[in-house]
Backbone as CSV, one residue per row, in Angstrom:
resi,resn,N_x,N_y,N_z,CA_x,CA_y,CA_z,C_x,C_y,C_z
1,MET,126.920,243.420,168.918,126.754,244.012,167.530,125.490,243.770,166.904
2,ASN,124.915,244.882,166.395,123.385,244.746,165.896,123.308,244.368,164.465
3,ASP,124.276,244.720,163.744,124.236,244.402,162.185,125.074,243.233,161.962
4,LEU,124.460,242.193,161.895,125.273,240.832,161.732,125.392,240.712,160.319
5,VAL,126.612,240.233,159.973,127.181,240.161,158.389,127.431,238.664,158.251
6,GLN,126.865,238.122,157.500,127.023,236.755,157.141,127.598,236.548,155.635
7,ILE,128.464,235.571,155.510,129.432,235.353,154.272,129.196,233.908,154.017
8,GLU,128.707,233.581,152.704,128.766,232.372,152.193,129.492,232.051,150.913
9,THR,130.565,231.322,151.068,131.453,231.323,149.935,132.292,230.184,149.937
10,LEU,133.178,230.009,148.900,134.239,228.881,148.781,135.527,229.264,149.539
11,GLY,136.201,228.208,149.877,137.491,228.378,150.827,138.048,227.002,150.916
12,SER,139.236,227.199,151.661,139.944,225.927,151.994,140.235,225.944,153.533
13,LEU,140.206,224.724,154.128,140.732,224.586,155.612,141.815,223.519,155.391
14,ILE,142.904,223.925,156.262,144.260,223.094,156.328,144.220,222.692,157.768
15,LYS,144.432,221.424,158.099,144.643,220.810,159.306,145.432,219.486,159.457
16,GLU,145.842,218.876,160.658,146.327,217.784,160.747,145.690,217.061,161.746
17,GLU,145.624,215.585,161.143,144.807,214.516,162.113,145.440,213.236,161.893
18,MET,145.129,212.422,162.738,145.641,210.979,162.893,144.622,210.307,161.968
19,LEU,145.102,209.446,160.937,144.460,208.767,159.947,144.640,207.376,160.000
20,GLN,143.550,206.522,159.708,143.676,205.111,159.705,142.939,204.511,158.733
21,THR,143.261,203.660,158.056,142.644,202.622,156.811,141.294,202.002,157.579
22,VAL,140.211,202.275,156.781,138.944,201.601,157.293,138.942,200.280,156.702
23,GLU,138.673,199.349,157.523,138.893,197.773,156.911,137.586,197.385,156.558
24,HIS,136.418,197.895,157.274,135.212,197.107,156.978,134.112,197.937,156.389
25,ASN,133.086,197.339,155.899,131.763,198.143,155.217,132.437,199.098,154.240
26,ILE,133.264,198.756,153.549,133.656,199.389,152.103,133.780,198.375,151.071
27,VAL,133.756,199.156,149.897,134.076,198.196,148.471,135.318,197.464,148.809
28,GLN,135.394,196.399,148.485,136.384,195.522,148.378,137.672,196.124,147.877
29,ASN,138.738,195.944,148.522,140.117,196.554,147.819,140.027,198.030,147.557
30,THR,139.368,198.780,148.317,139.387,200.246,147.957,139.911,200.924,149.045
31,PHE,140.336,202.265,148.997,140.975,203.106,149.923,140.304,203.913,150.602
32,VAL,139.723,203.726,152.053,138.981,204.851,152.685,139.932,205.180,153.945
33,LEU,140.071,206.529,154.348,140.643,206.764,155.791,139.544,207.354,156.605
34,GLU,139.909,207.109,157.868,139.118,207.647,158.914,139.775,208.541,159.857
35,SER,139.265,209.736,160.273,139.962,210.490,161.274,139.751,209.728,162.537
36,GLN,140.827,209.619,163.318,141.000,208.928,164.534,140.597,209.956,165.666
37,GLU,140.974,211.422,165.445,140.585,212.509,166.246,140.297,213.818,165.540
38,PRO,139.200,213.912,165.349,138.821,215.153,164.374,139.074,216.452,164.843
39,PHE,139.270,216.576,166.080,139.579,217.780,166.747,140.596,217.584,167.905
40,PRO,141.867,217.187,167.428,142.996,216.569,168.385,143.290,217.616,169.504
41,GLY,143.041,218.862,169.270,143.658,219.883,170.326,142.611,220.219,171.358
42,TYR,141.386,219.667,171.140,140.317,220.025,172.114,139.896,218.766,172.847
43,LEU,139.791,218.892,174.038,139.245,217.803,175.113,138.110,218.230,175.852
44,GLY,136.901,217.830,175.087,135.451,218.428,175.961,134.418,217.318,175.982
45,LYS,133.618,217.093,176.902,132.584,216.425,177.091,131.736,216.249,176.018
46,ASN,131.588,217.205,175.116,130.774,217.446,173.968,130.939,216.712,172.955
47,LEU,132.235,216.213,172.986,132.682,215.463,171.683,131.813,214.129,171.590
48,PRO,131.595,213.499,170.279,130.813,212.463,170.043,131.533,211.257,171.033
49,SER,130.702,210.543,171.908,131.342,209.315,172.443,131.039,208.023,171.549
50,GLU,129.903,207.797,171.116,129.605,206.627,170.358,130.539,206.469,168.992
51,LYS,130.815,205.357,168.669,131.830,205.028,167.555,130.748,205.186,166.239
52,LYS,130.969,206.217,165.604,130.574,206.512,164.141,131.596,207.143,163.401
53,PRO,131.403,207.054,162.102,132.095,207.872,161.040,132.124,209.233,161.196
54,GLU,132.756,209.871,161.968,132.672,211.309,162.224,133.182,212.171,161.073
55,SER,134.351,211.552,160.628,135.006,212.210,159.257,135.656,211.179,158.614
56,PHE,135.462,210.787,157.397,136.451,209.818,156.680,136.505,210.338,155.286
57,TYR,137.354,209.736,154.476,137.988,210.143,153.162,137.912,208.980,152.286
58,ILE,137.348,209.269,151.104,137.239,208.330,150.116,138.177,208.687,149.244
59,VAL,139.317,207.720,149.192,140.461,208.204,148.229,140.341,207.755,146.857
60,ILE,140.467,208.750,145.786,140.272,208.576,144.528,141.631,208.842,143.723
61,SER,141.649,208.303,142.612,142.853,208.151,141.793,142.884,209.603,140.783
62,LYS,141.889,210.128,140.707,141.963,211.193,139.764,141.088,212.563,140.394
63,LYS,141.829,213.598,140.620,141.125,214.908,141.303,139.938,215.191,140.599
64,GLN,138.792,215.566,141.416,137.635,216.101,140.825,137.326,217.428,141.451
65,SER,136.484,218.291,140.623,136.449,219.549,140.795,135.303,219.709,142.061
66,ILE,135.260,220.785,142.415,134.207,221.030,143.651,132.825,220.975,143.140
67,GLU,132.673,221.369,141.836,131.349,221.532,141.543,130.885,220.218,141.226
68,ALA,131.736,219.414,140.670,131.321,217.920,140.429,131.041,217.054,141.517
69,THR,131.691,217.401,142.566,131.566,216.648,143.906,130.253,217.182,144.624
70,LEU,130.136,218.605,144.695,129.072,219.182,145.232,127.671,218.867,144.706
71,ARG,127.461,218.830,143.117,126.435,218.228,142.412,126.099,216.922,142.697
72,LEU,127.019,215.948,142.689,126.731,214.650,142.970,126.174,214.305,144.268
73,THR,126.848,215.172,145.270,126.412,214.967,146.580,125.104,215.164,146.751
74,GLN,124.637,216.313,146.159,123.189,216.748,146.211,122.231,215.637,145.766
75,ASN,122.732,215.159,144.593,121.968,213.910,144.175,121.847,212.640,145.092
76,LEU,122.830,212.452,145.952,123.076,211.193,146.617,122.491,211.680,147.904
77,CYS,122.393,212.889,148.407,121.419,213.149,149.608,119.895,212.957,149.265
78,SER,119.413,213.394,148.141,118.067,213.135,147.672,117.916,211.612,147.253
79,TYR,118.684,211.003,146.853,118.439,209.483,146.613,118.494,208.668,147.939
80,PHE,119.208,208.947,148.917,119.574,208.133,150.025,118.725,208.647,151.014
81,ASN,118.176,209.966,150.875,117.211,210.611,151.655,117.818,210.688,153.327
82,PHE,119.187,211.356,152.924,119.820,211.778,154.376,120.787,212.779,153.972
83,LYS,121.356,213.689,154.735,122.254,214.624,154.615,123.434,214.304,154.682
84,ILE,124.612,214.553,153.659,126.172,214.220,154.081,126.898,215.469,153.652
85,ASP,127.770,215.819,154.325,128.691,216.767,153.840,129.950,216.472,153.139
86,ALA,129.952,216.530,151.706,130.913,215.920,151.080,131.624,217.110,150.321
87,CYS,133.068,217.022,150.333,133.847,218.029,149.595,135.179,217.453,148.985
88,PRO,135.699,218.080,148.063,136.972,217.708,147.676,138.160,217.809,148.867
89,ALA,139.016,217.152,148.818,140.264,217.042,149.768,141.551,216.624,149.387
90,GLU,142.571,217.018,149.764,143.852,216.452,149.457,144.578,216.028,150.901
91,ILE,145.249,214.962,150.785,145.811,214.584,152.233,147.212,214.278,151.892
92,LEU,148.313,214.858,152.590,149.525,214.569,152.405,150.080,213.495,153.467
93,LEU,150.475,212.609,152.856,151.078,211.508,153.970,152.345,210.834,153.269
94,SER,153.366,211.094,154.288,154.600,210.603,153.933,155.083,211.161,152.645
95,ASN,154.960,212.377,152.284,155.486,213.021,151.101,154.452,212.630,149.744
96,HIS,153.647,211.920,149.977,152.781,211.742,148.935,151.278,212.246,149.089
97,THR,150.838,212.897,148.065,149.667,213.523,148.185,148.380,212.502,147.543
98,TYR,147.191,212.483,148.526,146.163,211.518,147.752,144.934,212.513,147.561
99,ASP,144.234,212.295,146.685,143.059,213.080,146.207,141.942,212.240,147.016
100,CYS,141.066,212.990,147.421,139.966,212.334,148.213,138.570,213.110,148.114
101,ILE,137.573,212.384,148.666,136.392,213.025,149.081,136.158,213.093,150.362
102,ARG,136.116,214.042,151.204,135.809,214.171,152.593,134.243,214.138,152.984
103,LEU,134.012,213.311,153.764,132.489,213.119,153.952,132.331,213.103,155.527
104,ARG,131.526,213.962,156.113,130.869,214.236,157.210,129.549,213.926,157.440
105,GLY,128.879,213.627,158.632,127.365,213.781,158.780,126.905,212.384,158.639
106,MET,127.918,211.143,158.440,127.358,209.695,158.442,126.815,209.343,159.713
107,MET,125.548,208.784,159.834,125.149,208.142,161.104,125.809,206.874,161.423
108,THR,126.126,206.040,160.310,126.336,204.694,160.380,127.396,204.393,159.346
109,TYR,128.243,203.186,159.658,129.276,202.846,158.771,128.571,202.092,157.442
110,ASN,127.327,201.655,157.739,126.805,200.734,156.858,126.487,201.334,155.511
111,ASN,126.447,202.682,155.471,126.369,203.509,154.236,127.484,203.851,153.258
112,ILE,128.741,203.467,153.820,129.980,203.835,153.196,129.915,203.197,151.694
113,ALA,129.743,201.895,151.665,130.272,201.248,150.393,129.062,201.752,149.460
114,ASP,127.890,201.943,149.740,126.777,202.316,148.940,127.127,203.719,148.214
115,ILE,127.809,204.553,149.281,128.057,205.955,148.542,129.319,206.053,147.669
116,GLN,130.448,205.038,148.063,131.570,204.767,147.174,130.973,204.231,145.910
117,ARG,130.009,203.336,145.718,129.674,202.832,144.548,128.998,203.913,143.689
118,SER,128.346,204.840,144.344,127.656,205.890,143.756,128.416,206.980,143.150
119,TYR,129.549,207.221,143.961,130.791,207.993,143.267,131.463,207.245,142.077
120,SER,131.435,205.947,142.255,132.317,205.432,141.257,131.391,205.233,139.955
121,ASP,130.078,204.990,139.982,129.113,204.972,139.048,129.213,206.440,138.173
122,ALA,129.391,207.439,139.021,129.381,208.871,138.195,130.813,209.005,137.766
123,GLY,131.662,208.262,137.767,133.034,208.284,137.141,134.277,208.763,137.978
124,PHE,133.937,208.825,139.500,135.005,208.933,140.349,135.724,207.474,140.640
125,SER,136.976,207.490,140.195,137.737,206.392,140.240,138.372,206.013,141.665
126,LEU,138.020,204.880,142.198,138.381,204.470,143.679,139.595,203.967,143.577
127,SER,140.408,204.419,144.499,141.849,203.941,144.462,141.866,202.490,145.307
128,LYS,143.161,201.992,145.299,143.292,200.623,145.563,143.633,200.763,147.085
129,LYS,143.245,199.766,148.011,143.587,199.933,149.491,144.964,199.819,149.626
130,ARG,145.420,200.827,150.611,146.792,200.984,151.267,146.583,200.920,152.878
131,ASN,147.428,200.360,153.588,147.254,200.219,155.136,148.076,201.476,155.703
132,ILE,147.304,202.303,156.301,147.685,203.692,156.777,147.347,203.663,158.364
133,HIS,148.322,204.199,159.114,147.852,204.677,160.536,149.107,205.613,160.682
134,ALA,148.753,206.888,160.376,149.791,208.066,160.569,149.180,209.364,160.614
135,PRO,149.917,210.284,160.978,149.095,211.800,160.938,149.322,212.167,159.449
136,GLY,148.253,212.833,159.119,148.203,213.528,157.540,147.904,214.882,157.768
137,ILE,148.394,215.672,156.713,147.894,217.089,156.551,147.080,217.228,155.364
138,ILE,145.900,217.702,156.055,144.572,217.835,155.266,144.141,219.068,154.683
139,LYS,143.948,218.998,153.383,143.342,220.570,152.839,141.982,220.264,152.114
140,ILE,140.968,220.799,152.801,139.768,220.586,152.418,139.208,221.979,151.637
141,ASN,138.601,221.629,150.615,137.894,222.615,149.717,136.427,222.595,150.074
142,LYS,135.791,223.709,150.534,134.262,223.456,150.886,133.729,225.037,150.828
143,VAL,132.446,224.923,151.272,131.572,226.063,151.244,131.620,226.577,152.707
144,PHE,131.813,227.593,152.997,131.818,228.282,154.262,130.626,229.001,154.501
145,CYS,129.948,228.896,155.731,128.887,229.981,155.823,129.160,230.476,157.209
146,LEU,129.625,231.769,157.283,130.269,232.482,158.395,129.355,233.783,158.787
147,GLU,129.214,233.895,159.950,128.531,235.204,160.467,129.651,235.982,161.463
148,LYS,129.723,237.289,161.120,130.687,238.115,161.731,129.916,238.543,163.231
149,ILE,130.623,238.203,164.400,130.081,238.594,165.681,130.874,239.809,166.292
150,ALA,132.100,239.976,165.803,132.921,241.214,166.345,134.011,241.409,165.327
151,ASP,134.598,242.565,165.470,135.844,242.805,164.661,136.611,241.626,164.539
152,HIS,137.189,241.097,163.291,137.937,240.115,163.291,137.639,238.864,163.677
153,VAL,136.398,238.646,164.070,135.970,237.353,164.667,134.483,236.865,164.089
154,TYR,134.528,235.626,163.674,133.248,235.156,162.927,132.798,233.791,163.615
155,LYS,131.715,233.273,163.478,131.241,232.129,164.004,130.734,231.211,162.896
156,ASP,130.854,230.114,162.868,130.327,229.007,161.787,128.664,229.012,161.974
157,VAL,127.977,229.281,160.953,126.602,229.329,161.091,125.883,227.783,161.356
158,GLU,126.739,226.768,160.794,126.260,225.612,160.771,126.798,224.756,161.790
159,ASP,127.916,225.121,162.507,128.598,224.337,163.571,128.762,225.181,164.753
160,LEU,128.146,225.125,165.678,127.925,225.983,166.912,129.197,225.951,167.726
161,LEU,130.250,225.036,167.419,131.585,224.965,168.151,132.730,225.433,167.362
162,THR,132.351,225.995,166.215,133.583,226.435,165.368,133.307,227.993,165.096
163,TYR,134.727,228.690,165.229,134.906,230.183,165.105,135.961,230.357,164.058
164,TYR,136.058,231.496,163.762,137.167,231.859,162.821,137.638,233.307,163.068
165,LEU,138.977,233.532,163.369,139.768,234.656,163.647,140.440,234.986,162.476
166,THR,140.367,236.366,162.037,141.075,236.671,160.718,142.668,236.766,160.928
167,ALA,143.318,236.543,160.020,144.733,236.329,160.083,145.469,237.424,159.172
168,PRO,146.629,237.845,159.265,147.171,239.031,158.340,147.653,238.272,157.147
169,PHE,148.220,237.026,157.189,148.392,236.320,155.912,148.583,234.886,156.259
170,GLN,148.857,233.960,155.267,148.706,232.557,155.449,150.246,232.130,155.850
171,LEU,150.297,231.030,156.895,151.562,230.613,157.240,151.542,229.069,156.499
172,ASP,152.909,228.577,156.434,153.118,227.271,155.966,152.711,226.329,157.294
173,TRP,152.258,225.148,156.953,151.638,224.282,158.115,152.536,224.108,159.267
174,ASN,153.891,223.956,159.011,154.818,223.868,160.171,154.904,225.165,160.961
175,LEU,155.046,226.173,160.268,155.090,227.548,161.042,153.756,227.759,161.980
176,PHE,152.584,227.302,161.302,151.451,227.414,162.090,151.296,226.523,163.170
177,ARG,151.700,225.323,163.212,151.886,224.352,164.149,152.668,225.131,165.469
178,GLU,153.927,225.578,164.976,154.809,226.172,166.048,154.233,227.273,166.582
179,VAL,153.523,228.313,165.853,152.685,229.298,166.457,151.376,228.972,167.528
180,THR,150.984,227.897,167.079,149.609,227.561,167.755,150.348,226.881,169.111
181,ILE,151.490,226.116,169.197,152.085,225.719,170.367,152.476,226.784,171.328
182,ASN,153.003,227.772,170.767,153.560,228.959,171.538,152.405,229.790,172.034
183,VAL,151.227,229.701,171.319,150.096,230.408,171.902,149.394,229.731,172.748
184,LYS,149.235,228.556,172.761,148.724,227.489,173.860,149.493,227.791,175.164
185,ASN,150.748,227.709,175.007,151.609,227.800,176.281,151.548,229.255,176.757
186,ASN,150.877,230.201,176.344,150.894,231.495,177.127,149.694,231.828,177.183
187,LEU,148.429,231.021,177.252,147.066,231.131,177.554,146.810,230.307,178.838
188,ASP,146.055,230.806,179.669,145.332,230.179,180.968,144.377,228.965,180.274
189,ASN,143.646,229.287,179.572,142.794,228.194,178.880,143.163,227.882,177.420
190,SER,143.837,226.920,177.313,144.129,226.534,176.133,143.400,225.407,175.430
191,ASN,142.227,224.982,175.886,141.559,223.906,175.414,140.584,224.233,174.194
192,PHE,141.445,224.217,172.907,140.894,224.442,171.791,141.545,223.636,170.766
193,ASP,141.070,223.311,169.542,141.664,222.841,168.446,141.851,223.819,167.397
194,ALA,143.002,223.984,166.768,143.137,225.067,165.876,143.631,224.542,164.344
195,ALA,143.144,225.234,163.319,143.512,224.915,161.982,143.501,226.287,161.316
196,MET,144.120,226.291,160.045,144.013,227.406,159.273,143.431,227.327,158.086
197,GLY,143.097,228.360,157.431,142.424,228.421,156.293,142.249,229.815,155.509
198,PHE,141.337,229.872,154.324,141.122,231.040,153.787,139.692,230.903,153.209
199,ILE,139.001,232.137,152.855,137.959,231.998,151.930,138.037,233.126,150.843
200,TYR,137.351,232.984,149.794,137.473,233.788,148.650,136.404,234.910,148.593
201,GLN,137.053,236.093,148.813,136.327,237.216,148.615,136.925,238.204,147.467
202,LYS,136.675,239.421,147.535,137.136,240.276,146.457,138.772,240.227,146.743
203,ARG,139.380,240.036,148.038,140.572,239.663,148.271,140.428,238.440,149.315
204,ILE,141.457,237.703,149.058,141.437,236.464,149.831,141.560,236.887,151.409
205,LEU,140.775,236.158,152.304,140.525,236.453,153.656,141.336,235.275,154.287
206,ASP,142.389,235.262,154.948,143.048,234.353,155.722,142.500,234.231,157.118
207,PHE,142.391,232.946,157.705,141.877,232.847,158.968,142.301,231.750,159.808
208,ILE,142.270,231.780,161.049,142.565,230.716,162.006,141.175,230.110,162.459
209,ARG,140.966,228.921,162.339,139.851,228.193,162.745,139.975,227.638,164.061
210,LEU,138.968,228.019,164.871,139.182,227.254,166.549,137.722,226.373,166.680
211,TYR,138.001,225.303,167.149,136.984,224.530,167.672,136.905,224.532,169.166
212,LEU,136.121,225.081,169.934,135.728,225.146,171.406,134.533,225.243,171.800
213,LYS,134.242,225.078,172.958,132.883,225.199,173.480,132.600,226.639,174.355
214,ASN,131.566,227.301,173.760,130.974,228.307,174.374,132.018,229.452,174.779
215,PRO,132.843,229.957,173.910,133.724,231.147,174.297,132.831,232.324,174.177
216,ASP,133.178,233.444,174.998,132.838,234.704,174.819,133.719,235.405,173.839
217,VAL,133.325,236.569,173.404,134.041,237.284,172.243,135.564,237.794,172.873
218,ASN,135.627,238.143,174.074,136.747,238.524,174.715,137.691,237.472,174.805
219,ARG,137.336,236.108,175.117,138.230,235.131,175.014,138.671,234.909,173.337
220,LEU,137.744,234.804,172.469,138.299,235.006,170.960,139.208,235.915,170.597
221,GLN,138.981,237.073,170.918,139.711,238.150,170.736,141.275,237.969,171.395
222,ASN,141.286,237.539,172.583,142.542,237.361,173.265,143.377,236.593,172.737
223,ILE,142.594,235.306,172.263,143.405,234.088,171.427,144.016,234.800,170.017
224,ARG,143.203,235.565,169.337,143.717,236.134,168.029,144.748,236.962,168.338
225,ASN,144.753,237.805,169.526,145.911,238.908,169.801,147.285,237.873,170.229
226,LYS,147.068,236.777,170.950,148.320,235.966,171.167,148.835,235.439,169.900
227,TYR,147.874,234.904,168.944,148.669,234.568,167.431,149.091,235.553,167.005
228,LEU,148.788,236.799,166.707,149.376,238.089,166.183,150.628,238.377,166.810
229,GLU,150.683,238.144,168.189,152.001,238.586,168.740,152.952,237.437,168.427
230,GLU,152.626,236.107,168.164,153.655,235.162,167.885,153.943,235.285,166.355
231,ILE,152.897,235.667,165.568,153.384,235.745,164.011,154.306,236.867,163.762
232,HIS,154.008,237.878,164.566,154.806,238.975,164.539,156.347,238.580,165.107
233,LYS,156.554,237.937,166.014,157.843,237.274,166.369,158.602,236.687,165.250
234,ILE,157.792,235.812,164.775,158.323,235.169,163.500,158.708,235.875,162.460
235,ARG,158.137,236.850,162.191,158.486,237.646,160.848,159.502,238.644,161.165
236,THR,159.845,238.737,162.495,160.962,239.795,162.812,162.252,238.942,163.355
237,ILE,162.265,237.559,163.218,163.523,236.696,163.436,164.305,236.856,162.177
């Protein structure tokens, strides 16, 4: 494709991960969760092997806007002289929803408490500690930067292992999980992690997010076609 199309806009991503309470390097008696497997459907040698906070969640007692979180994060990056990816999130655990700040890009656990204090000083109320080790459904509200590489296929400009396939509509999470299992069972190469989401344009664009290494466009389009087949089966039941 000669004419590359880039999209930078707000949207949401919904996924499921195993979460566990962080016990150390945090403000005392506060609630921080860490993802045990950020991409549970993908098994690859390129995944990080050293133990560092790949993705964790500062639980807060009152929801904050995307604008407030992004503005404060910009200030924190300047103050601490490193880049972190922070955005508002919600986690559904055992029928209870927790408001959070999702952070990625941390190089060490040693900075977590300082970042918590900075958010707290800016009016973000930190929740009290709870002991959790369970799968949670996570909704992340963030800025997406996508580049169109084929019809209905986009790649993430900032993450070389992330791709997006347009979907006809949004499924609920349980149906999406069922469809994904069926898709993987009908592919020769099912080594990818899948999530779902959407971005805001003039019309909302629903998508399937894939995490996988070096796919060609044909493989991505084949995966999308399998999803469309399974979605069509569900709609006609």
